[in-house]
N, C-alpha and C positions, 0 to 999 in steps of 0.2 A: 307153308305153300311154296312150291318150287317156282322160280322165275325162269323165263326163257331168255337166254342171252341175246340182247339186241343186236350186237355185232354179228352173231352167228345167223340170225334171221336175215339181216341185210345181205350177208354172203349167199344165203340160199336164194333170195330174191334175184340177186345178180346172176346166179348160176341158171335159174329157171328162165329168166328173160333172155339171157344169151343163147340158151338152147332154143327158145322160141324164135329168136332172130335167125339162127342157123337153119331151122326148119323152114322158115319163110323163104330164105334165100335159095333153098333147094326145091321148093315146091313145084316150080314149073318143069323140073326135069326128074322128079322123083320116080323111082321104080316101084311099081305096084305088084306085090306078090300075095300069096294066101297061106294061112295056117291050115292045119289038118281039119279044123272045125269050119273052115270056109271064111273066117274073118280076114280082113285085109291087114297086111303088114308091109312096112317100108323100112328102108335102111335108117331113116330118121328116128323111127321108134326105138330101134336097137341102140343107136349111138346116144340118144338122149337118156335112155335108161342107164347106160353105163356111166355117163358123165355125172348125172345127179346122184346115183347110188354111191359113187366114189366121193362126192362132196359130202353127203350125209355121213358116210363112214368116217371121214376125216374129222368132221365137226362133232359128231355124236357116236363114237365107236361102241358105246354100250346099248345103243337103241336098235330096235328092229326096223327093217326096211322091207316094205311090201310093194311089189311092182308086177304088172301084167307080164313083163317080158323076162323075168328072172326068178329063180327059186328063192323061197323065203328061208332065211337063217334066223330063227326065232331066238331072241336074247332075253333072258330074265333079268328083271330089276331095273331096266332102262326107264327113264322118266317119260319118254315119248315113243310113239310108233309113227313112222312116216309112210304114207301111202301115195304112190306115184302112178299117174297115167301119163306116159311120155307124150303121146298125142291122142287126146280124146276127140274122136271124129276122124279117125284115120281114113275111113272110106271117102269122106268129102275132101279131106286133105289130099289124098292121092289123085283126086280128079281135078284139083286146082280151085276148089271152092273155098270161101273165106271162113266158114264157121268151124273152127277147131281150136283146141287149147292145150297147153302144157299145164298139168294140174298136180300140185303137191299138197296133200292133206296131212294134218298133224293131229294125232289122237293123244290124249293124256293117259295117265296110268290107270284110269277107270274106263279106258277105251271110249271116251267121249270126244267127238270132233271139236277141237278148240282152235285150230289154226289152218290157214290156207294161203297158198300162192297160186293164182290162176292167171296165166298169161295167154291172151288170145291175140296174136300179133296182127290179125287182119279183121278183127270184129269189135271195133270200139263203139262208143256212144258219141255219135256226131264227129268221129275221127277214126283213124284206121286202127289203132291199137287199144286193147282193153287190158288193164292190169288190176286185179282184185287181190288185196292182201289183208291178212288178219293174223297178227302176231298173237300167240296165246296170252290171254290176259289183257290184250289191247283193244283198240277200236278198229272197226272195219274201215278200210281205205279203198277208194276206187280212183285209180290214176293218181295215187299219192295224196288224196284229200279225204278227210273224214266224211263218211257217207251215212245218210239216214234214208230209209225207204220212203217213198211217197205214201201219203195216207190212202185209205180206201181199199185195203188189201183183203177185206173179208168177203166181199161180194164178187163172185167169179164171173168175169165177162170175157177174159182172154186167158188162154192156157197154152203152154208148150207141151209137146209130146213127141215121141219117136215117130219115124217115118212109116212104121207099120201099125200105128195107133188105130187106124180104121178097122183093122182086123180084130182088135181086142176090146175096143170101147164102144158102148152103146150111146150114140149121139142123139137119140130120139127126144130127150128132154133138155138138150143143150142148144141154145140159140145165140151163143157168142162166137168168138173167133179162135181158131187154132193156128199156132205157129209151129212149124216143123223145120228145124235148123240143121240138124245133123250131129250135134254134140250133146251128150247127156249132161256133161258138166255145165254147159251154158244153159240148157233147158232148165236145170234145177236152180240156178242162181237167178234166172229171169224174174221170178216174183219179187226178188229183193231189189235188183238194180234197174229194172225197166219200169217206168211209171205206170204204164197201162196194163201190165201183166199181173195176174193175181194167183196163178197156180200152175202146177205141172203134174202130168200123169206120165210117169217114167216107166218104160218096159222093164221086165226082169233084167237085172244087171249084176255087175261084180263090184267089189269094194272100191276098186280104183276109179270106177265110173261115178262114184257118189261121195266119197269121204271129204274131199275139199269143199264141194258145194254144201254138204251138210253142215260143216262148220260155219259157213257164211249164213245159211238159213238160221241156225241156232243163235248166232250173234244178233240177229234182227228180230227175234221173237217168233220165228217160224220153225217148222220141223218137217220131218219126213215120217210117214206112216204107211204100213202095209195096207193094201186095199181090203184085205181080209180083217183088218183091225190090229191095233197095237203099234207101238213105236218101233222104229228100226234099231236093232241091237247088233253090236259087233262081236258076235260069238266066234269061237275058234274056227268053225267051218267057214264062215263068211270072211274073216280077216286073214287067217293063216293058211287055211287049206284051199283058198281060192274057189270056194263053192258059190255059185250064183244064187240069187234070190229065186224063190219058187214062183213069185208072182209080181205084179206091178206095184208101184208105190205112188202115193200122192204127196205133193209138197206144197206148203203154204202156211198161212196162219191156221189155228185150230178151227176157226169158223169157216175158212175157205175149204179146208179138207172135209169138214162135215158137209158142206154144200156140194163138193165134188162127188162125194159118195152117193148123193141123190141124183145129180144131173149128169154125171159122167161115170156111171157104173161099168164094171167090166162084164162083158158078155159071159154067160155060162157056157162051158165047153159042151 
C-alpha cells in the first residue's frame, strides 16, 4: 500500500487555505463575468486554479490534475488524481455571500475518493472559517481536530439541496426542513459535519463539484448514489472528459438514501 507523504499534504493544505484567504480578501470587489454556458466566472477562480495546479505539479509531477478551469493532462501510472474546484459556489461568492469553498479532492489509483481539503473561509461552525481535511489513509479533521459525525443520521429530517431543487424534487411526502446554501461541496458534506443534517439531494453536477465531499462522506460511513440507483463511479467521461452527471444524486448513510428515495423522489419529466 502506498502512503501519502505527510509533509506534502501539509503543503497542499497551506496552499488551499492561502488561496481561500486571497479569495476572501477580494470578495467585496470581485468582477463577475460569465462563461459560454452561462455559469459565473471570476478572476479568483482562474488565479486559484493556476496556483494550486502549480503546487500539485511540483509535489506530484506524475499525477493527473483535473480542474474546472483548465484542460486535463492525463498521466498514466500516477498514484493519485487531484480534482479541484477553485471556488465552489462562484455565484454566491460573486454576490458577496458567505457559502463558498476552495475544494481539492484526492482519488487513489482505483479512482476512489480518499482525501480532501475543503476550505470555506466564511462558513464555519460557530466561527467564521471552516477547514475540513482528510489525508489519504488518515482521520477526518474539522478545524484541525479529529471529527466523528453525530448519531442519528439514518432518519432524514433535514436535507440540503441546490437552489433549483423545487423544480426537480417532489416534496409531497417530505415534512422536514430544506437548507439551500449555494455550494455543492458544502451541501454534500453537511450530513457529516452538521449535527442536525441527515442527507443531501444534489443536482446534476461535475466531478469538481463532488470529489472532495465524496471522500469526506466515505470516511464517515456515508456515500453518494444516483437517484436512478447505483453508486457514483468515476469513469473516464466523468473524471477526464468533464462530462456532467445525467441526473441528481443522494448523499448520506445507506438507510438515509433509501429513505430519501421514498420521501424525496425526483419528479418525472
